[in-house]
C-alpha positions in Angstrom: -47.3 63.3 31.3 -48.4 66.5 32.6 -47.6 69.4 30.7 -45.1 71.3 33.5 -43.2 67.6 33.7 -43.3 67.4 29.8 -41.6 70.8 29.5 -39.1 70.3 32.3 -38.3 67.2 30.2 -38.2 68.8 26.3 -35.9 71.7 28.3 -33.5 69.1 29.6 -33.3 67.1 26.3 -32.6 70.3 24.4 -29.7 71.2 26.9 -28.6 67.5 26.6 -28.6 68.2 22.6 -26.7 71.3 23.4 -24.4 70.0 25.6 -22.9 67.2 22.8 -23.3 69.5 20.0 -20.5 71.6 21.9 -18.9 68.7 23.5 -18.7 67.1 19.9 -17.1 70.5 18.4 -14.7 70.8 21.2 -13.7 67.2 20.6 -13.0 68.0 16.8 -11.2 71.1 17.6 -8.8 69.8 19.8 -8.3 66.9 17.3 -8.8 64.4 20.5 -6.1 61.4 19.3 -8.4 58.5 21.0 -8.4 55.6 18.5 -11.9 55.3 17.0 -14.1 52.2 17.2 -16.8 51.2 15.4 -19.5 48.8 17.2 -22.2 46.8 15.9 -25.2 45.4 17.2 -26.8 41.7 16.9 -29.8 42.3 14.9 -32.3 40.3 12.5 -33.9 39.8 9.1 -35.0 37.6 7.0 -33.9 35.8 3.6 -35.7 38.7 2.1 -34.3 41.8 4.1 -32.3 42.4 7.1 -31.1 45.4 8.8 -27.2 46.4 10.5 -27.3 48.9 13.0 -24.3 50.3 15.3 -22.5 52.9 16.4 -18.7 54.8 16.1 -16.9 55.7 19.1 -13.8 56.4 20.6 -12.2 53.5 21.9 -12.0 53.7 25.9 -10.3 50.5 25.9 -12.9 48.9 28.0 -11.3 45.5 29.0 -12.9 42.1 29.1 -14.3 40.9 32.3 -12.7 39.3 34.3 -13.9 36.9 37.4 -11.0 38.5 40.1 -11.8 42.1 38.6 -12.2 44.3 41.7 -14.6 46.8 42.4 -12.4 49.4 41.1 -11.9 47.8 37.9 -15.7 47.2 37.6 -16.2 51.1 38.8 -14.3 52.2 35.9 -15.1 50.4 33.3 -18.8 51.4 33.7 -17.5 54.6 34.3 -15.7 54.2 30.5 -19.3 53.0 28.9 -21.6 56.2 30.1 -18.8 58.5 29.5 -18.9 57.8 25.9 -17.4 59.7 23.1 -19.8 59.2 20.2 -18.7 60.2 16.8 -21.3 62.1 14.5 -20.8 62.4 10.7 -18.9 59.5 10.2 -19.2 57.1 6.9 -19.4 53.8 6.8 -19.2 51.1 3.9 -21.7 47.8 4.5 -21.3 45.1 1.6 -23.9 43.3 0.8 -24.6 40.9 -2.0 -21.5 42.6 -4.1 -22.9 45.4 -3.5 -20.8 48.7 -1.3 -23.6 50.5 0.4 -22.7 53.5 2.5 -24.1 54.8 5.7 -23.6 58.3 7.8 -23.8 58.1 11.7 -26.3 60.2 13.5 -25.6 62.8 15.9 -25.1 60.0 18.6 -22.7 58.1 16.5 -25.8 55.1 15.8 -26.2 54.5 12.3 -28.9 51.7 10.7 -29.7 50.8 7.3 -32.1 48.2 6.2 -31.1 46.1 3.1 -33.5 44.4 0.7 -32.1 41.4 -1.5 -32.2 41.4 -4.9 -31.6 37.9 -5.3 -32.8 35.7 -2.5 -30.3 34.7 -0.1 -30.5 30.7 0.8 -30.5 29.8 4.2 -27.3 28.3 5.3 -26.7 29.2 9.2 -28.8 31.1 12.0 -26.5 34.0 11.9 -25.3 35.6 8.6 -22.3 37.6 9.1 -21.8 41.4 7.3 -18.5 43.8 6.9 -18.5 46.8 8.5 -15.9 49.9 7.9 -14.9 53.2 8.5 -14.1 55.3 5.5 -14.2 58.5 7.4 -14.8 60.6 10.3 -14.2 63.9 11.7 -11.2 63.0 13.0 -8.2 61.9 12.3 -8.0 57.9 12.4 -5.8 54.9 11.5 -7.1 53.3 8.3 -8.8 50.0 8.1 -11.4 50.0 11.2 -13.9 47.4 11.2 -16.2 44.8 12.4 -18.2 42.4 11.8 -21.8 42.5 12.0 -24.1 39.8 12.9 -27.9 39.4 11.4 -30.1 36.7 13.0 -31.9 34.8 10.7 -34.3 32.4 11.1 -34.4 29.1 9.7 -37.9 27.9 7.7 -38.7 25.4 9.7 -38.1 26.7 13.6 -41.0 25.3 15.4 -41.6 29.4 17.5 -39.6 32.1 18.5 -38.9 33.3 21.5 -38.6 36.8 22.9 -37.3 38.0 26.1 -36.5 40.7 28.6 -33.7 40.3 30.6 -33.3 42.6 33.7 -34.8 40.7 37.0 -35.8 37.9 33.9 -32.5 36.1 33.2 -29.9 38.2 35.6 -30.8 39.9 38.8 -30.9 43.6 38.4 -33.4 44.7 41.3 -35.2 47.0 38.7 -38.0 48.1 41.2 -35.1 49.2 43.9 -32.7 52.4 42.4 -30.2 51.4 45.3 -29.8 48.1 44.6 -30.1 48.2 40.8 -27.5 51.0 40.5 -24.9 48.4 42.7 -25.6 45.2 40.6 -24.9 47.6 37.8 -22.1 49.4 38.8 -20.3 47.2 40.9 -20.4 44.3 38.9 -19.1 42.9 35.6 -20.2 40.3 33.5 -19.0 37.3 35.4 -20.1 38.5 39.2 -23.7 39.3 37.8 -25.9 36.2 38.9 -28.1 34.5 36.7 -31.7 33.3 37.8 -31.1 29.2 38.7 -31.7 27.5 35.5 -32.1 29.4 33.0 -29.8 28.8 31.0 -30.7 25.1 30.6 -34.6 26.1 30.2 -33.7 28.7 27.9 -32.0 25.8 25.9 -34.5 23.4 26.1 -36.8 26.4 25.0 -34.1 27.2 21.4 -34.2 23.0 20.9 -38.0 22.8 20.6 -39.6 19.6 19.9 -38.0 19.0 16.3 -34.4 18.2 18.1 -32.6 21.1 15.9 -31.8 23.3 17.9 -33.2 26.2 15.7 -36.0 28.6 17.7 -34.4 32.0 17.3 -34.4 34.2 20.7 -34.9 37.8 21.0 -33.9 39.5 23.9 -35.9 42.9 24.9 -34.5 45.6 27.2 -34.5 48.9 28.6 -31.2 49.0 29.7 -29.1 51.5 27.4 -27.0 50.4 24.6 -23.8 51.9 26.5 -24.2 48.6 28.4 -24.5 46.0 25.4 -20.5 44.4 25.7 -21.5 43.7 29.3 -25.3 42.1 28.4 -23.6 40.2 25.2 -20.3 38.8 27.6 -23.1 37.6 30.5 -25.0 36.0 28.3 -21.7 33.9 26.4 -20.4 33.2 29.7 -23.4 32.0 31.8 -23.8 29.5 27.8 -27.7 31.3 27.2 -28.7 30.8 23.8 -27.4 33.9 21.5 -29.9 36.4 20.3 -29.8 40.2 19.0 -30.3 42.5 21.7 -32.6 45.2 21.4 -32.0 48.3 24.2 -32.4 51.7 24.1 -30.8 55.0 23.9 -30.0 56.8 26.8 -31.1 60.3 27.1 -34.0 62.4 27.8 -35.3 63.3 24.7 -38.7 62.5 24.9 -39.0 61.5 20.6 -36.1 59.0 21.3 -37.5 55.3 21.6 -35.8 55.9 25.2 -39.4 57.6 26.2 -40.8 54.9 28.3 -40.0 51.8 29.1 -43.5 50.2 28.1 -43.1 51.9 24.9 -39.9 50.8 23.8 -40.2 47.2 24.2 -43.8 47.5 22.3 -42.4 48.9 19.6 -39.8 46.4 19.3 -41.5 43.4 20.2 -44.2 44.1 17.5 -41.4 44.8 14.7 -40.5 41.3 15.3 -43.7 39.8 15.1 -44.6 41.7 12.1 -41.2 40.5 10.4 -42.0 36.5 11.0 -45.4 36.7 10.2 -45.7 33.1 10.0 -43.9 32.5 13.0 -45.8 32.2 16.7 -43.9 33.2 19.6 -43.5 32.4 23.6 -42.8 35.3 25.8 -40.8 35.6 28.9 -40.4 38.7 31.5 -41.2 39.3 35.1 -44.0 41.0 37.2 -41.6 44.3 38.2 -42.1 46.4 35.8 -44.5 46.9 32.9 -44.3 43.3 31.2 -47.5 41.8 31.7 -49.0 45.0 30.4 -47.1 44.7 27.5 -47.9 41.5 26.8 -51.1 41.5 26.7 -51.3 44.2 24.3 -49.2 42.2 22.0 -51.6 39.2 22.4 -54.8 41.3 21.2 -52.7 43.1 18.4 -51.2 39.8 17.2 -54.5 37.1 18.2 -53.3 33.5 17.7 -49.6 34.3 17.7 -48.6 33.8 21.1 -48.2 30.1 23.0 -47.1 31.0 26.2 -46.0 33.7 28.2 -43.6 33.4 31.8 -43.3 36.1 34.5 -41.0 35.3 36.9 -42.6 37.1 40.1 -39.9 39.5 41.5 -42.4 39.2 45.5 -43.7 42.5 45.3 -47.5 42.4 46.2 -49.0 45.1 44.1 -47.0 43.9 41.2 -48.3 40.3 41.7 -51.1 41.5 41.9 -51.8 43.6 38.0 -49.7 40.1 36.9 -52.7 38.0 38.1 -55.3 40.2 36.9 -53.5 40.3 33.7 -53.2 36.6 33.5 -57.3 36.3 33.9 -57.7 38.7 31.4 -55.6 36.5 28.8 -57.6 33.5 29.8 -60.6 35.2 27.4 -57.7 35.1 24.6 -57.1 31.3 25.2 -53.6 32.4 26.1 -51.9 31.2 29.3 -49.6 33.9 31.2 -47.7 31.2 33.5 -46.6 33.4 37.0 -43.5 31.1 38.1 -40.9 31.8 41.5 -38.6 29.5 39.4 -37.3 28.4 35.9 -38.5 24.6 36.8 -42.2 25.8 37.2 -42.0 27.4 33.5 -40.2 24.4 32.2 -42.7 21.6 33.9 -45.4 23.8 32.4 -43.8 24.1 29.1 -43.3 20.3 28.8 -46.5 20.1 29.3 -47.7 22.9 26.5 -45.8 20.6 24.0 -43.1 23.7 23.7 -40.0 21.6 25.3 -39.3 17.9 25.8 -40.5 16.7 29.4 -37.1 14.6 29.0 -35.2 17.9 29.5 -36.8 19.4 33.2 -34.0 16.9 35.1 -30.8 18.6 33.6 -33.0 22.6 33.9 -34.0 21.5 37.7 -29.5 20.3 38.1 -29.0 23.9 36.7 -31.1 25.6 39.0 -29.0 23.9 42.2 -25.8 24.7 40.5 -26.7 28.0 40.3 -27.9 28.1 44.0 -25.2 26.3 45.1 -27.1 23.2 46.3 -25.0 20.9 44.5 -21.8 21.1 42.1 -20.3 22.1 39.3 -20.2 25.3 38.2 -17.8 27.8 39.1 -17.9 30.0 42.3 -19.4 33.3 41.3 -18.1 36.3 43.4 
């Protein structure tokens, strides 16, 4: 980054921070009576240590998406997501192993708290629930505001984990085209956004693995802002894509935040996942549209022997494909295959040959692909 660009970015970030402080003071002075809400984000941990992340916001009453929502409905809801009123200096309590722990939201309304188990937990389910309750805030609020935080704890006998990108990997975003990306983001909701054909069954086959227990954990790492969290969660649920923590980034201009770069954010999050589970190998899935091949190459370099396979969806841009091919050739020295595919069936065929999934799941993946593309019936039409 040039000195001039860095200076401009830092200046803009300072103005943004100043605006946030003035807006917060004004809202506090006016004591705006919008109800508050505690938003919790899916996170992850182990039987020894886990963390909870969330945000305290004014409740903008964003509706649950419906298949028949109009363009205006979608635009209005998206405006509410990005015109968020964060609540800083809010006090929250989280109960863990019979004890109450307190955490304070930061200037953007975010809160993160990490727990080290005094007594090792016993694994009972993939997801561990924790209650998060709002205790105090700079605004008046009705008592009893709380939410449940869901924390992923992989089972001891998981075969491998899967880290997947979201944009242009499981959902059509057109991240390499700003106009198309804006149209897909602002004009569509969780029902009308289209998944890539066959991705649901392919991901379920990876979750199933070869032990038949369907207990391989998924982690979704994206450069999308936290403002889109509810939309992305709904998208995964609607399209029957395996649940997993969503690791997004803050929407801002401050270069000291984890939003400073697409590559920096994703590399950091994937690194944290592999460090958290040192005895678990991983499959990485992304696309050639942005930096995924380069990021995954660095991950392989930093964690030798931990990556079983890499699948990169080709976004059909020659310059991006060329980079992906060059990275794939370089990775052959590390004995890691980066497979560049046009569709999920190609990825599934390779995964079956590599012993990651059952060969018997491929026909269902092929059928799912045809249903998503409308070649055969079986799924509701997305409009």
